[in-house]
N, C-alpha and C positions, 0 to 999 in steps of 0.2 A: 518431594522426597528425592533423595539422592538415588540416581539410577546407575546400574552397573551393566556395561555392554558385554554380552555373551554371544559368541558366534555371529558377530556382525548384526545382532538384533538387540533392541532395547527391551530389557525385562526390568520390571520394577522390583528390585531386590533391596530391601532396607540395608543401608550401608553398615548399620550397627552389627550385622552378622559377619561382615568382613572384619570388623574390629574384634569380634569374638574369636575368629579363626587365628588372627594374629596373637591374641592372648593365649590361645591353646598352644601354639608353637612356642611362644615365649616361656610359658610355664613348663613345657616339656624340657626345654633346654636348661633353664635355671635349676629346676629340681633334679633332673636326671644327671646333670654334670656337677653341680655343687651341693646338692642335697643328698639324695640317695648315693650319688657317685662318690661323695667324700668318703663314705664308709669303705669303699673298695680299695682306697689308697692306704688305709690305716696300717694293715699288716705289712704290705710291701715296703712302706716307708720306714716302719719300725725295724724291719729286717735290714734295711740299707744303713740306717744311721744309729740304731740302738736307742732311740729316744723313747721315753715312757709314754704310755697311753694318755696320761693326763696332759703331758706337754703337747702331744699331737692334737688332742681334743681342744686344747687351749686356742689353737689357730681357728677352729670352727667357732669357738666362743668369741674370739676376737672379731670374727665376721659379724656376730650379732651386736657387738658394741658399735661397730661402724654403721651397721644398718639402723640401729636404734638412734644414734646421733644424727644420721642422715635423714631419718624419717621426716621431721619437720622441714628440713631444707629441701628434700625431694619434692614434697608437696608444693612448696613455693616455686621450685624450678618448673614444675609442670604448668602451674598457673602463668608463669612469666614467659617461658620459651615454648610451651606446647609439648604434647606427648611425643611427636615424631623425633625432634632433636634430642629430647631427654632420653628416650629409649635407645636411639642410635648411639649416642655417646656412651651410655651405660653399657650396652652390649659390646661395644668396641673395647672398653676397659675390662669387662668380664673376660673376653677372649684373650686379651693381653695378659691378664693375671694368670690364666691357666697355662699359657706358654712360658711365662716367667717361672711358674711352679716347676716346670720340667728342668730348670737349670739350677735349682737351689742346691747348696752344699752345706749351709749352716742353718741352725734353728732360726736365727733372726731373719734370714732370707725367706725361710718357710713362712714365717709370720707376715713378712712384707708382702709375699705373694697373695696371702689371703686378705690383707688389707685392700689390695687392688681388686681382687675378686669380689669382696664385700661391697666396695663402692660401686662397681659396675653392675652387679646383680641387684643391688638395692635400688639404684637410680633407674636402671633400665628394666626392672622386673616387676614384682608383685604390686608395688605401689602405683606405678604408672598404669599397668593393665587394669587394676581394680578401679582406679579413678576414672579411666576412660569408659570402661563398661558401665559404670554407675551413671555417667553422663548420657549415654546413649539409650539407656533402658530405665523404665519406671515400673509399669505393671508386670513386665516380663524380666525384671531385674535378676531374681534368684535363678531363673532358668538360664539366662545368659551368663551369669557368674559361674554357674555350674559347668557349662560347656567350656568356658574359657579356662577354668581351673582344672578341668579334667585332664589337661595335659600334665598335671603334676603326677598322676599315677602312670600315665603313658611314658613319662621319663624313666620311671623304674622298670617298665616293661621292655622298652627298646634300648635305652642308652646304658643301663647298668650291664647287661650282657655284653654290649659292645665294648665297654671299658674293661671288663674282666678279660675279654678276648685279647684286646691290645696289651693289657698288663701281662698276660701269660705268654703271648707270642713275641712281643717286642719290648716289654718292660714298662714300668709305670711312668717313666719319663716320656716315652713316645705316646703313651695313652693321654697324658696331659696335653701334649702338642696337638694331637688329633682333636681333643675336646675344644681347644682354642680355635682351631680352624673351622670346626663345625659351627661354633658360635658366631664367628665372623661371617661365614657364608650365609647363614639363615637369620640370625638375630638382627644384624645391622640392616640387611636389605628389607626385611619385613617391617621394620620400624617405619619405613616410608609410607606404608599403607594406613597408618593411624591418623585419625582426625579428632580434634578436640571435643566437639559436641555437635549434635544435629542442627541446632538452631543457627549455627554459623553458615549452614549450607541450605537454609530454607526448609529444613525438615523438623520433625518433632520426635521426642523419645518414643520408642516402640514402633516407629513408622506411622504414628497416628497422623491423620489429616487435621488441619486447623478446624477447631470447633468440634472435633470428634469426642474429646473427653471434657467433661464439665468441671469447672473450677468449683471448689467448695470454700465457704467462708472459714476463716481461722477461728478456733475456739481454744479454751484452755486445755481441752482434751485433744490428743493427736489422732484424728480419725483416719481410717483407712481410705476414705474417699479423697483425701488430699494426695495420696499416692506419691509422697515425697516432695510435694510442692512447698512445704515449710522448710526454709533453709536456715540452719543455725550458723552463727559465726563460731570461730574457734573458741573464743572466750565464753560464749553461751554454752557450747557443748561441754567445756571443762567444768562448768558449774552444775552439771547434771549427775545424778547418781548412776544413770545408765552407762555413761561414758566410762566411769571408773570400774564398775562391776564387769563390763564387757572386756575392758583392758586387763583386769586382774585375772579373769577366767582364761583369757587368751594367753596370758603370761605363763600360767601354770600348765596349761595344755601344751603350749609351745615348748616348755621345758621337756616334756615327755617326747614330743615329736623330734626336736633337735637331738636329744640323747639317743633316741632310736636310730636316727639317720647316721649318726657318727659311729655308734657302737654295735648295732645289731649284727652287722656282717662279721666283725671280729668275734663276737660272742658265738655265732653259729659255727665259725671256722675253728676257733681255738677252744671255746668252752664246751661245744657240743660235738666237735670232731666232724662236722659236715664238710664235704668237698666244696671248695669255693665256686668251681665252674658248674658242676653237675647238680649240686644240691642247694647251697646257700643262694646262688644266683636265682634258682628257680623259685625259692621262697620270696625273694624280692620282686620277681616278676609277678607272682600271684598277688602279693600285697599291692603292687602298683595297679594291676588290672582291677582288683576289687576297689581300690581307691577311686579310680576313674568311674567305675560303675556307681559307687556310692555317691560321688559328686553329682552325677546326672540324676540319680534317684533323689538325692537331697534337694536338687534344684526343682524337680517336679513336685515333690512334697512341700517344699518351702513356699511355693506359690498357692498352696491349698491349705496347709496346716500352719500351726504356730512355728515361726522360725526360731523363736526363743527356746521353745521346748525341744525342737529338733537339735539345735546347737548344744544345749545342755546335756541331753541324754546321749548324743553322739560322742561328745567329749568324754563323758563318764565311762561309757562302755569300751571305747577305744583304749582309755587309760587302764581300765581294769584288765584288759586282754594282755597287757604287758606281763601280768603274773604268769600267763601261760608260757611266754618266752623265757621267763626267769627260771622255770623249773622243767623246761622241755629237755628231753634226752634223745628224742627220735625225730626223724624227718617229718612224719605225719603230724606230730605235735607242733612243730614249727610252722607247718602249713596251716593248721587251725589258727594259730596266732596271726599269720599273714592275712587270712581271710577276714577275721574279726577286726583286727586293727585297721587294715586297709579300708574295709567297708564303712565302719563307723567314723573313722577319721574323715572319710569322704563325705558322709552324710552331714557331718557338722560343718564342713568347710564352706560351701556356698551360702547357706543361710546365715552364717556368722557375718560375712562381709555385706550381704544384702541387708541384714538387720541394721547395720550402721547407716547404710544409705537411706533406709526408710525412716530411721529415727532423726537423722541430722540433715537430710537433703543433699543437694548436689553442689551448691555454690562454693562451699568450703570443704568439700569431701576430702580432697587430697591432703589438705593441711590437717584436718581432723584425724585422718588415717595415719598421717605422719606422727602426730602427737601420740596416738595409740601405740605406734611402734616404739616410741621412746619409753612408754610405760611398760610395754611387754618385754623390753630388753633384759632386765635382770634374770628372769626365768630362763631365757634362751642362752644367756651367758653361763649361768651357774650349773645348769643340768649336765652338759657334756663333761665339764671339768670335774665335777664331783663324782660322776659315774666312773670316769677314767681313773681318778685317784683311788676310789674304792676297789676297782679292779686291780690296780697295781699293788695295793696293800693286801687284798684278800685272795687274789689269784683268779677271780671270776666276777661276773656282773650280776650274780643272782640277788645279792642283798640290795644293790642299787636299783635294779629293775623292780624289786618287790616294794621298796619304799616309795619310789616314784609312782608306781601303779596305784597303790592304795591311797596315797596322799592326793594325787590329782583327780582320781575318780570321785572323791568326795568334794573337793574344793571347786571343781569345775561346775558344780551345781549352783555356784554363785550366779551364773548366767541366768538362772531361773528368776532371780530377784531383779534383773535388769529390765524392769518394766518401762514402757514408753515414757520419754521425758515430756514435761509440760511445754507447750508452745511459749516462746519468749514473749514477755509483755509488749515489746514493740510491735509485734505482729497481731495483737488483739486490742489495738487502740490505746496502748499504754496502760491498760488495767493490770494490776498485779495478779498473777496467776493464782487460782484457787488450789486447794489441796486436791490431789488426784482422786476423783470419785471412785467409789467401790463398784459402780456399774457404769455402763456406757461402752461405746465402741473404742477399741484399742487396736494398735498394731501388734502383731506377734502374739 
């Protein structure tokens, strides 16, 4: 097992937990500064340039185009160059994009800044972290994913108030510069701590000792005893119903998440009349805190209950809570939305990524996740632009939030039908797989 030296003594600490800490900080930076943080820039930038909400939201959607296109490429880069170099280069570009944002004068420059931000945050962010955590954990995968991704909520708790403070005291341009410097200081340096997989260092996933976990023979059913030892190729994964249903459900739910991140701050500030520093920021802090708690709770539950059911119902309830924000008129109603959306978004988060790892294994996980990002892309692109256009035309976000909340709450239940895929024929002696039986041990 990889050992970590603490206070000049050797303690056997499984290095996978160091990877999780890096993932936590990484998701804090990426989500706090380009996710939740984007929403804090919408009103100040609109006041500076007079651009429409749809035009500003288009830059966030452009990020999703880049991230979707880069998904398959990012997976290949991780396999070829390793996670350290991939994350370091990505975080450097992410920081450079934020600093370039501070200098924009034209709309095309604004879009170019977000192209750079998208490339950096995609290559150095979620894809890399999720792939590496999946490599280091098997039985404890959901728990590890939960802690790594809990930084997503912490980004809202810590970095959004910091951005709002800088925007109020020094202007949005200096806030963007500060964000870029923070990314360079923490994101690039922490990338050096990543390691590709435990086997390369004489360890096993979860810190197991050799011979501690028994191998199970492959059958046409994907039993939990395999614990992710069945590895699908990208081609095999693309032929499964589970891949497409999970990707479609993620696309629709992602449409809600990106729309909320871009527009919730503007809605609370302009549509509800909440003060950006003392009220709207507090709602985002509460949402972020509940999201982090929900991810840890989802990670704990996901290793004990059905990950598929947790993901589906978490997505549905979080989406439905958008209706509360749509018709909220008071601070306490916005807080109720923040609690529900943050909690159930978090509960759905860790099991969703862990589910892909259990279904498709570790060998091609980065590439499979990258292909999923390509499928998810349309929902992430269209949501913010459509909501911004509707707000420009109607004067508020109520109708957009209502439509998105109702639509996604229902269609996210498609994840319930994403039952475990059958093991590829090559892994069961070349025999053609049988129809999935109605009974037997299944994952999720």
